[in-house]
PDB file with one MODEL, atoms N, CA, C and O in Angstrom:
MODEL        1
ATOM      1  N   MET A   1       0.891  -1.325  -0.023  1.00  0.00           N
ATOM      2  CA  MET A   1      -0.109   0.250  -0.032  1.00  0.00           C
ATOM      3  C   MET A   1       0.932   1.207   0.064  1.00  0.00           C
ATOM      4  O   MET A   1       2.016   0.991   0.605  1.00  0.00           O
ATOM      5  N   GLU A   2       0.542   2.398  -0.538  1.00  0.00           N
ATOM      6  CA  GLU A   2       1.104   3.494  -0.556  1.00  0.00           C
ATOM      7  C   GLU A   2       1.458   4.118   0.525  1.00  0.00           C
ATOM      8  O   GLU A   2       0.543   3.875   1.311  1.00  0.00           O
ATOM      9  N   PRO A   3       2.269   4.814   1.083  1.00  0.00           N
ATOM     10  CA  PRO A   3       2.631   5.387   2.309  1.00  0.00           C
ATOM     11  C   PRO A   3       1.686   6.513   2.681  1.00  0.00           C
ATOM     12  O   PRO A   3       1.282   6.801   3.807  1.00  0.00           O
ATOM     13  N   ASP A   4       1.397   7.122   1.470  1.00  0.00           N
ATOM     14  CA  ASP A   4       0.328   8.411   1.738  1.00  0.00           C
ATOM     15  C   ASP A   4      -0.860   7.957   2.236  1.00  0.00           C
ATOM     16  O   ASP A   4      -1.441   8.485   3.184  1.00  0.00           O
ATOM     17  N   LEU A   5      -1.302   6.856   1.546  1.00  0.00           N
ATOM     18  CA  LEU A   5      -2.829   6.344   1.741  1.00  0.00           C
ATOM     19  C   LEU A   5      -2.882   5.568   3.123  1.00  0.00           C
ATOM     20  O   LEU A   5      -3.905   5.501   3.805  1.00  0.00           O
ATOM     21  N   LEU A   6      -1.643   4.975   3.472  1.00  0.00           N
ATOM     22  CA  LEU A   6      -1.710   4.567   5.037  1.00  0.00           C
ATOM     23  C   LEU A   6      -1.644   5.752   6.085  1.00  0.00           C
ATOM     24  O   LEU A   6      -2.081   5.551   7.218  1.00  0.00           O
ATOM     25  N   LEU A   7      -1.016   7.199   5.679  1.00  0.00           N
ATOM     26  CA  LEU A   7      -1.133   7.833   6.762  1.00  0.00           C
ATOM     27  C   LEU A   7      -2.254   8.476   6.790  1.00  0.00           C
ATOM     28  O   LEU A   7      -2.641   8.872   7.889  1.00  0.00           O
ATOM     29  N   ILE A   8      -2.962   8.711   5.748  1.00  0.00           N
ATOM     30  CA  ILE A   8      -4.329   9.272   5.634  1.00  0.00           C
ATOM     31  C   ILE A   8      -5.447   8.367   6.416  1.00  0.00           C
ATOM     32  O   ILE A   8      -5.874   8.848   7.466  1.00  0.00           O
ATOM     33  N   ILE A   9      -5.896   7.248   6.045  1.00  0.00           N
ATOM     34  CA  ILE A   9      -6.271   6.236   6.549  1.00  0.00           C
ATOM     35  C   ILE A   9      -6.069   6.354   8.123  1.00  0.00           C
ATOM     36  O   ILE A   9      -7.070   6.454   8.833  1.00  0.00           O
ATOM     37  N   GLY A  10      -4.991   6.346   8.597  1.00  0.00           N
ATOM     38  CA  GLY A  10      -4.551   6.002   9.830  1.00  0.00           C
ATOM     39  C   GLY A  10      -5.063   7.403  10.738  1.00  0.00           C
ATOM     40  O   GLY A  10      -5.786   7.306  11.729  1.00  0.00           O
ATOM     41  N   ILE A  11      -4.552   8.693  10.205  1.00  0.00           N
ATOM     42  CA  ILE A  11      -5.374   9.628  10.651  1.00  0.00           C
ATOM     43  C   ILE A  11      -6.491  10.000  10.792  1.00  0.00           C
ATOM     44  O   ILE A  11      -6.932  10.700  11.703  1.00  0.00           O
ATOM     45  N   VAL A  12      -7.287   9.361   9.497  1.00  0.00           N
ATOM     46  CA  VAL A  12      -8.951   9.549   9.716  1.00  0.00           C
ATOM     47  C   VAL A  12      -9.222   8.554  11.068  1.00  0.00           C
ATOM     48  O   VAL A  12      -9.800   9.062  12.029  1.00  0.00           O
ATOM     49  N   LEU A  13      -8.824   7.222  11.128  1.00  0.00           N
ATOM     50  CA  LEU A  13      -9.059   6.286  12.156  1.00  0.00           C
ATOM     51  C   LEU A  13      -8.928   7.021  13.465  1.00  0.00           C
ATOM     52  O   LEU A  13      -9.838   7.038  14.295  1.00  0.00           O
ATOM     53  N   ALA A  14      -7.669   7.681  13.641  1.00  0.00           N
ATOM     54  CA  ALA A  14      -7.626   8.082  15.170  1.00  0.00           C
ATOM     55  C   ALA A  14      -8.363   9.043  15.467  1.00  0.00           C
ATOM     56  O   ALA A  14      -8.742   9.172  16.632  1.00  0.00           O
ATOM     57  N   VAL A  15      -8.766  10.013  14.399  1.00  0.00           N
ATOM     58  CA  VAL A  15      -9.632  11.242  14.868  1.00  0.00           C
ATOM     59  C   VAL A  15     -10.910  10.513  15.085  1.00  0.00           C
ATOM     60  O   VAL A  15     -11.683  11.009  15.905  1.00  0.00           O
ATOM     61  N   LEU A  16     -11.164   9.704  14.640  1.00  0.00           N
ATOM     62  CA  LEU A  16     -12.814   9.153  14.356  1.00  0.00           C
ATOM     63  C   LEU A  16     -12.913   8.251  15.781  1.00  0.00           C
ATOM     64  O   LEU A  16     -13.998   7.728  16.033  1.00  0.00           O
ATOM     65  N   SER A  17     -11.794   8.070  16.704  1.00  0.00           N
ATOM     66  CA  SER A  17     -11.756   7.204  17.655  1.00  0.00           C
ATOM     67  C   SER A  17     -11.955   8.088  18.736  1.00  0.00           C
ATOM     68  O   SER A  17     -12.298   7.535  19.781  1.00  0.00           O
ATOM     69  N   VAL A  18     -11.826   9.365  18.766  1.00  0.00           N
ATOM     70  CA  VAL A  18     -11.905  10.342  19.677  1.00  0.00           C
ATOM     71  C   VAL A  18     -13.169  10.580  20.346  1.00  0.00           C
ATOM     72  O   VAL A  18     -13.277  10.559  21.572  1.00  0.00           O
ATOM     73  N   PRO A  19     -14.403  10.871  19.313  1.00  0.00           N
ATOM     74  CA  PRO A  19     -15.719  11.146  19.848  1.00  0.00           C
ATOM     75  C   PRO A  19     -16.195   9.678  20.522  1.00  0.00           C
ATOM     76  O   PRO A  19     -16.831   9.712  21.575  1.00  0.00           O
ATOM     77  N   SER A  20     -15.931   8.626  20.006  1.00  0.00           N
ATOM     78  CA  SER A  20     -16.261   7.350  20.464  1.00  0.00           C
ATOM     79  C   SER A  20     -15.774   6.862  21.695  1.00  0.00           C
ATOM     80  O   SER A  20     -16.406   5.934  22.200  1.00  0.00           O
ATOM     81  N   MET A  21     -14.681   7.339  22.341  1.00  0.00           N
ATOM     82  CA  MET A  21     -13.979   7.204  23.390  1.00  0.00           C
ATOM     83  C   MET A  21     -14.718   8.213  24.440  1.00  0.00           C
ATOM     84  O   MET A  21     -15.021   7.914  25.595  1.00  0.00           O
ATOM     85  N   LEU A  22     -14.949   9.486  23.793  1.00  0.00           N
ATOM     86  CA  LEU A  22     -15.505  10.212  24.670  1.00  0.00           C
ATOM     87  C   LEU A  22     -17.115   9.895  25.245  1.00  0.00           C
ATOM     88  O   LEU A  22     -17.471  10.094  26.407  1.00  0.00           O
ATOM     89  N   SER A  23     -17.948   9.381  24.193  1.00  0.00           N
ATOM     90  CA  SER A  23     -19.061   8.698  24.302  1.00  0.00           C
ATOM     91  C   SER A  23     -19.039   7.649  25.434  1.00  0.00           C
ATOM     92  O   SER A  23     -19.855   7.518  26.346  1.00  0.00           O
ATOM     93  N   ALA A  24     -17.840   6.876  25.158  1.00  0.00           N
ATOM     94  CA  ALA A  24     -17.856   5.504  26.135  1.00  0.00           C
ATOM     95  C   ALA A  24     -17.801   6.146  27.484  1.00  0.00           C
ATOM     96  O   ALA A  24     -18.676   5.976  28.333  1.00  0.00           O
ATOM     97  N   PHE A  25     -16.739   6.890  27.649  1.00  0.00           N
ATOM     98  CA  PHE A  25     -16.568   7.466  29.360  1.00  0.00           C
ATOM     99  C   PHE A  25     -17.547   8.373  29.738  1.00  0.00           C
ATOM    100  O   PHE A  25     -17.599   8.609  30.945  1.00  0.00           O
ATOM    101  N   ALA A  26     -18.443   9.018  28.915  1.00  0.00           N
ATOM    102  CA  ALA A  26     -19.689   9.657  29.082  1.00  0.00           C
ATOM    103  C   ALA A  26     -20.693   8.728  29.711  1.00  0.00           C
ATOM    104  O   ALA A  26     -21.426   9.193  30.584  1.00  0.00           O
ATOM    105  N   ASP A  27     -20.821   7.280  29.309  1.00  0.00           N
ATOM    106  CA  ASP A  27     -21.814   6.682  29.483  1.00  0.00           C
ATOM    107  C   ASP A  27     -21.075   5.464  30.513  1.00  0.00           C
ATOM    108  O   ASP A  27     -21.616   4.365  30.635  1.00  0.00           O
ATOM    109  N   ARG A  28     -19.964   5.757  31.128  1.00  0.00           N
ATOM    110  CA  ARG A  28     -19.379   4.862  31.991  1.00  0.00           C
ATOM    111  C   ARG A  28     -19.056   3.686  31.602  1.00  0.00           C
ATOM    112  O   ARG A  28     -19.052   2.849  32.505  1.00  0.00           O
ATOM    113  N   ARG A  29     -18.661   3.165  30.113  1.00  0.00           N
ATOM    114  CA  ARG A  29     -18.722   2.081  29.536  1.00  0.00           C
ATOM    115  C   ARG A  29     -17.044   1.908  29.266  1.00  0.00           C
ATOM    116  O   ARG A  29     -16.245   2.813  29.507  1.00  0.00           O
ATOM    117  N   THR A  30     -16.732   0.816  28.818  1.00  0.00           N
ATOM    118  CA  THR A  30     -15.151   0.562  28.308  1.00  0.00           C
ATOM    119  C   THR A  30     -15.079   1.007  27.092  1.00  0.00           C
ATOM    120  O   THR A  30     -15.977   0.500  26.420  1.00  0.00           O
ATOM    121  N   PRO A  31     -14.467   1.675  26.532  1.00  0.00           N
ATOM    122  CA  PRO A  31     -13.850   2.080  25.288  1.00  0.00           C
ATOM    123  C   PRO A  31     -13.018   0.962  24.269  1.00  0.00           C
ATOM    124  O   PRO A  31     -12.084   1.137  23.487  1.00  0.00           O
ATOM    125  N   ARG A  32     -13.801  -0.273  24.647  1.00  0.00           N
ATOM    126  CA  ARG A  32     -13.036  -1.113  23.732  1.00  0.00           C
ATOM    127  C   ARG A  32     -12.722  -1.010  22.391  1.00  0.00           C
ATOM    128  O   ARG A  32     -11.566  -1.002  21.970  1.00  0.00           O
ATOM    129  N   VAL A  33     -13.846  -0.920  21.616  1.00  0.00           N
ATOM    130  CA  VAL A  33     -13.800  -0.689  19.808  1.00  0.00           C
ATOM    131  C   VAL A  33     -13.008   0.618  19.852  1.00  0.00           C
ATOM    132  O   VAL A  33     -11.997   0.570  19.152  1.00  0.00           O
ATOM    133  N   ALA A  34     -13.243   1.995  20.617  1.00  0.00           N
ATOM    134  CA  ALA A  34     -12.749   2.832  20.263  1.00  0.00           C
ATOM    135  C   ALA A  34     -11.293   2.711  20.632  1.00  0.00           C
ATOM    136  O   ALA A  34     -10.605   3.362  19.845  1.00  0.00           O
ATOM    137  N   ALA A  35     -10.594   2.099  21.558  1.00  0.00           N
ATOM    138  CA  ALA A  35      -9.406   1.714  21.637  1.00  0.00           C
ATOM    139  C   ALA A  35      -8.667   0.690  20.717  1.00  0.00           C
ATOM    140  O   ALA A  35      -7.470   0.866  20.487  1.00  0.00           O
ATOM    141  N   VAL A  36      -9.285  -0.292  20.223  1.00  0.00           N
ATOM    142  CA  VAL A  36      -8.939  -0.854  19.030  1.00  0.00           C
ATOM    143  C   VAL A  36      -8.671  -0.011  17.551  1.00  0.00           C
ATOM    144  O   VAL A  36      -7.746  -0.296  16.791  1.00  0.00           O
ATOM    145  N   VAL A  37      -9.436   0.826  17.361  1.00  0.00           N
ATOM    146  CA  VAL A  37      -9.651   1.769  16.373  1.00  0.00           C
ATOM    147  C   VAL A  37      -8.727   2.755  16.352  1.00  0.00           C
ATOM    148  O   VAL A  37      -8.377   3.167  15.246  1.00  0.00           O
ATOM    149  N   ALA A  38      -8.164   3.316  17.514  1.00  0.00           N
ATOM    150  CA  ALA A  38      -7.116   4.156  17.747  1.00  0.00           C
ATOM    151  C   ALA A  38      -5.570   3.315  17.799  1.00  0.00           C
ATOM    152  O   ALA A  38      -4.503   3.871  17.537  1.00  0.00           O
ATOM    153  N   ILE A  39      -5.687   2.113  18.128  1.00  0.00           N
ATOM    154  CA  ILE A  39      -4.340   1.405  18.041  1.00  0.00           C
ATOM    155  C   ILE A  39      -4.020   1.056  16.378  1.00  0.00           C
ATOM    156  O   ILE A  39      -2.885   1.092  15.902  1.00  0.00           O
ATOM    157  N   VAL A  40      -5.150   0.745  15.671  1.00  0.00           N
ATOM    158  CA  VAL A  40      -5.047   0.500  14.484  1.00  0.00           C
ATOM    159  C   VAL A  40      -4.532   1.701  13.620  1.00  0.00           C
ATOM    160  O   VAL A  40      -3.606   1.633  12.812  1.00  0.00           O
ATOM    161  N   GLY A  41      -5.338   2.899  13.940  1.00  0.00           N
ATOM    162  CA  GLY A  41      -4.953   4.174  13.300  1.00  0.00           C
ATOM    163  C   GLY A  41      -3.693   4.461  13.771  1.00  0.00           C
ATOM    164  O   GLY A  41      -3.094   5.100  12.906  1.00  0.00           O
ATOM    165  N   GLY A  42      -2.999   4.273  14.783  1.00  0.00           N
ATOM    166  CA  GLY A  42      -1.697   4.496  15.520  1.00  0.00           C
ATOM    167  C   GLY A  42      -0.876   3.794  14.506  1.00  0.00           C
ATOM    168  O   GLY A  42      -0.178   4.446  13.729  1.00  0.00           O
ATOM    169  N   GLY A  43      -0.919   2.575  14.471  1.00  0.00           N
ATOM    170  CA  GLY A  43      -0.081   1.685  13.884  1.00  0.00           C
ATOM    171  C   GLY A  43       0.180   1.820  12.227  1.00  0.00           C
ATOM    172  O   GLY A  43       1.264   1.608  11.682  1.00  0.00           O
ATOM    173  N   LEU A  44      -1.069   2.224  11.549  1.00  0.00           N
ATOM    174  CA  LEU A  44      -1.020   2.736  10.278  1.00  0.00           C
ATOM    175  C   LEU A  44       0.072   4.221  10.168  1.00  0.00           C
ATOM    176  O   LEU A  44       0.963   4.419   9.341  1.00  0.00           O
ATOM    177  N   ILE A  45      -0.256   4.878  11.002  1.00  0.00           N
ATOM    178  CA  ILE A  45       0.483   5.934  10.902  1.00  0.00           C
ATOM    179  C   ILE A  45       1.918   5.862  11.045  1.00  0.00           C
ATOM    180  O   ILE A  45       2.689   6.524  10.350  1.00  0.00           O
ATOM    181  N   VAL A  46       2.347   4.889  12.134  1.00  0.00           N
ATOM    182  CA  VAL A  46       3.953   4.625  12.236  1.00  0.00           C
ATOM    183  C   VAL A  46       4.376   3.846  10.796  1.00  0.00           C
ATOM    184  O   VAL A  46       5.481   4.035  10.288  1.00  0.00           O
ATOM    185  N   TRP A  47       3.280   2.872  10.150  1.00  0.00           N
ATOM    186  CA  TRP A  47       3.724   1.973   9.088  1.00  0.00           C
ATOM    187  C   TRP A  47       4.262   2.900   8.151  1.00  0.00           C
ATOM    188  O   TRP A  47       5.320   2.807   7.527  1.00  0.00           O
ATOM    189  N   ALA A  48       3.130   4.104   8.118  1.00  0.00           N
ATOM    190  CA  ALA A  48       3.385   4.941   6.756  1.00  0.00           C
ATOM    191  C   ALA A  48       4.642   5.943   7.002  1.00  0.00           C
ATOM    192  O   ALA A  48       5.303   6.445   6.092  1.00  0.00           O
ATOM    193  N   PHE A  49       4.852   6.142   8.373  1.00  0.00           N
ATOM    194  CA  PHE A  49       6.020   6.960   8.239  1.00  0.00           C
ATOM    195  C   PHE A  49       7.411   5.922   7.974  1.00  0.00           C
ATOM    196  O   PHE A  49       8.371   6.212   7.260  1.00  0.00           O
ATOM    197  N   ARG A  50       7.264   4.898   8.599  1.00  0.00           N
ATOM    198  CA  ARG A  50       8.605   4.040   7.985  1.00  0.00           C
ATOM    199  C   ARG A  50       8.724   3.704   6.632  1.00  0.00           C
ATOM    200  O   ARG A  50       9.821   3.319   6.229  1.00  0.00           O
ATOM    201  N   GLU A  51       7.722   3.792   5.823  1.00  0.00           N
ATOM    202  CA  GLU A  51       7.840   3.315   4.526  1.00  0.00           C
ATOM    203  C   GLU A  51       7.989   4.611   3.550  1.00  0.00           C
ATOM    204  O   GLU A  51       8.203   4.596   2.338  1.00  0.00           O
ATOM    205  N   GLN A  52       7.828   5.679   4.360  1.00  0.00           N
ATOM    206  CA  GLN A  52       8.107   6.502   3.394  1.00  0.00           C
ATOM    207  C   GLN A  52       9.613   7.221   3.804  1.00  0.00           C
ATOM    208  O   GLN A  52       9.876   7.544   4.963  1.00  0.00           O
ATOM    209  N   PRO A  53      10.607   7.426   2.585  1.00  0.00           N
ATOM    210  CA  PRO A  53      11.859   7.663   3.010  1.00  0.00           C
ATOM    211  C   PRO A  53      11.818   9.206   3.388  1.00  0.00           C
ATOM    212  O   PRO A  53      11.317  10.069   2.668  1.00  0.00           O
ATOM    213  N   GLY A  54      12.360   9.409   4.504  1.00  0.00           N
ATOM    214  CA  GLY A  54      12.488  10.700   5.077  1.00  0.00           C
ATOM    215  C   GLY A  54      11.567  11.098   5.920  1.00  0.00           C
ATOM    216  O   GLY A  54      11.636  12.076   6.665  1.00  0.00           O
ATOM    217  N   GLY A  55      10.554  10.219   5.792  1.00  0.00           N
ATOM    218  CA  GLY A  55       9.461  10.622   6.712  1.00  0.00           C
ATOM    219  C   GLY A  55       8.185  11.531   6.466  1.00  0.00           C
ATOM    220  O   GLY A  55       7.769  11.325   5.326  1.00  0.00           O
ATOM    221  N   TYR A  56       7.452  12.431   7.123  1.00  0.00           N
ATOM    222  CA  TYR A  56       6.740  13.487   6.864  1.00  0.00           C
ATOM    223  C   TYR A  56       6.975  14.449   7.674  1.00  0.00           C
ATOM    224  O   TYR A  56       7.324  14.213   8.830  1.00  0.00           O
ATOM    225  N   THR A  57       6.809  15.828   7.158  1.00  0.00           N
ATOM    226  CA  THR A  57       6.805  17.031   8.230  1.00  0.00           C
ATOM    227  C   THR A  57       5.504  17.227   8.477  1.00  0.00           C
ATOM    228  O   THR A  57       4.695  16.543   7.849  1.00  0.00           O
ATOM    229  N   LEU A  58       5.134  18.002   9.246  1.00  0.00           N
ATOM    230  CA  LEU A  58       3.815  18.705   9.554  1.00  0.00           C
ATOM    231  C   LEU A  58       3.185  19.629   8.596  1.00  0.00           C
ATOM    232  O   LEU A  58       1.976  19.823   8.470  1.00  0.00           O
ATOM    233  N   GLU A  59       4.053  20.125   7.999  1.00  0.00           N
ATOM    234  CA  GLU A  59       3.666  21.124   6.900  1.00  0.00           C
ATOM    235  C   GLU A  59       3.256  20.193   5.407  1.00  0.00           C
ATOM    236  O   GLU A  59       2.713  20.787   4.476  1.00  0.00           O
ATOM    237  N   GLU A  60       3.559  18.795   5.312  1.00  0.00           N
ATOM    238  CA  GLU A  60       3.417  18.123   4.457  1.00  0.00           C
ATOM    239  C   GLU A  60       2.325  17.257   4.504  1.00  0.00           C
ATOM    240  O   GLU A  60       2.077  16.551   3.526  1.00  0.00           O
ATOM    241  N   ILE A  61       1.556  17.214   5.636  1.00  0.00           N
ATOM    242  CA  ILE A  61       0.462  16.342   5.942  1.00  0.00           C
ATOM    243  C   ILE A  61      -0.945  17.067   4.819  1.00  0.00           C
ATOM    244  O   ILE A  61      -1.586  16.363   4.038  1.00  0.00           O
ATOM    245  N   PRO A  62      -1.127  18.313   4.973  1.00  0.00           N
ATOM    246  CA  PRO A  62      -2.215  18.670   4.546  1.00  0.00           C
ATOM    247  C   PRO A  62      -2.115  18.563   2.757  1.00  0.00           C
ATOM    248  O   PRO A  62      -3.137  18.589   2.072  1.00  0.00           O
ATOM    249  N   GLU A  63      -1.049  18.470   2.298  1.00  0.00           N
ATOM    250  CA  GLU A  63      -0.872  18.423   0.866  1.00  0.00           C
ATOM    251  C   GLU A  63      -0.988  16.773   0.722  1.00  0.00           C
ATOM    252  O   GLU A  63      -1.319  16.197  -0.314  1.00  0.00           O
ATOM    253  N   VAL A  64      -0.698  16.235   1.782  1.00  0.00           N
ATOM    254  CA  VAL A  64      -0.630  14.609   1.386  1.00  0.00           C
ATOM    255  C   VAL A  64      -2.301  14.078   1.346  1.00  0.00           C
ATOM    256  O   VAL A  64      -2.757  13.081   0.787  1.00  0.00           O
ATOM    257  N   PHE A  65      -2.857  14.895   1.972  1.00  0.00           N
ATOM    258  CA  PHE A  65      -4.398  14.524   2.488  1.00  0.00           C
ATOM    259  C   PHE A  65      -4.990  14.898   1.058  1.00  0.00           C
ATOM    260  O   PHE A  65      -5.570  14.016   0.426  1.00  0.00           O
ATOM    261  N   VAL A  66      -4.871  16.082   0.569  1.00  0.00           N
ATOM    262  CA  VAL A  66      -5.294  16.647  -0.622  1.00  0.00           C
ATOM    263  C   VAL A  66      -4.996  15.795  -1.905  1.00  0.00           C
ATOM    264  O   VAL A  66      -5.838  15.554  -2.770  1.00  0.00           O
ATOM    265  N   ARG A  67      -3.713  15.374  -1.919  1.00  0.00           N
ATOM    266  CA  ARG A  67      -3.139  14.363  -3.161  1.00  0.00           C
ATOM    267  C   ARG A  67      -3.966  13.123  -3.076  1.00  0.00           C
ATOM    268  O   ARG A  67      -4.459  12.691  -4.118  1.00  0.00           O
ATOM    269  N   VAL A  68      -4.221  12.351  -1.666  1.00  0.00           N
ATOM    270  CA  VAL A  68      -4.906  11.376  -1.641  1.00  0.00           C
ATOM    271  C   VAL A  68      -6.175  11.453  -1.916  1.00  0.00           C
ATOM    272  O   VAL A  68      -6.548  10.680  -2.798  1.00  0.00           O
ATOM    273  N   VAL A  69      -7.017  12.179  -1.417  1.00  0.00           N
ATOM    274  CA  VAL A  69      -8.384  12.571  -1.885  1.00  0.00           C
ATOM    275  C   VAL A  69      -8.554  12.568  -3.433  1.00  0.00           C
ATOM    276  O   VAL A  69      -9.346  11.826  -4.014  1.00  0.00           O
ATOM    277  N   ALA A  70      -7.637  13.577  -4.123  1.00  0.00           N
ATOM    278  CA  ALA A  70      -7.411  13.498  -5.524  1.00  0.00           C
ATOM    279  C   ALA A  70      -7.443  12.408  -6.253  1.00  0.00           C
ATOM    280  O   ALA A  70      -7.902  12.440  -7.395  1.00  0.00           O
ATOM    281  N   GLN A  71      -7.006  11.386  -5.750  1.00  0.00           N
ATOM    282  CA  GLN A  71      -6.468  10.403  -6.498  1.00  0.00           C
ATOM    283  C   GLN A  71      -7.888   9.435  -6.406  1.00  0.00           C
ATOM    284  O   GLN A  71      -7.942   8.435  -7.121  1.00  0.00           O
ATOM    285  N   PHE A  72      -8.868   9.725  -5.626  1.00  0.00           N
ATOM    286  CA  PHE A  72     -10.149   8.901  -5.721  1.00  0.00           C
ATOM    287  C   PHE A  72     -11.193   9.669  -6.381  1.00  0.00           C
ATOM    288  O   PHE A  72     -12.271   9.136  -6.641  1.00  0.00           O
ATOM    289  N   ILE A  73     -10.926  11.006  -6.701  1.00  0.00           N
ATOM    290  CA  ILE A  73     -12.068  11.675  -7.132  1.00  0.00           C
ATOM    291  C   ILE A  73     -11.839  11.777  -8.794  1.00  0.00           C
ATOM    292  O   ILE A  73     -12.684  12.325  -9.501  1.00  0.00           O
TER     293      ILE A  73
ENDMDL
END
């Protein structure tokens, strides 16, 4: 898989796990699914950084996001 795609999927999963975690904590439940999604998202982000020669900088991430979305449109 392409590192850019891995990075974007990982970021999206990690961000989407946050509301699920907050909801679980508010309802006094264990955030099992949210934790698994966050771990998978973090793993994808780490995998993308390891696969990309030189890694990514914070300034590159918005450009990578647009590039990945443009590939699907």
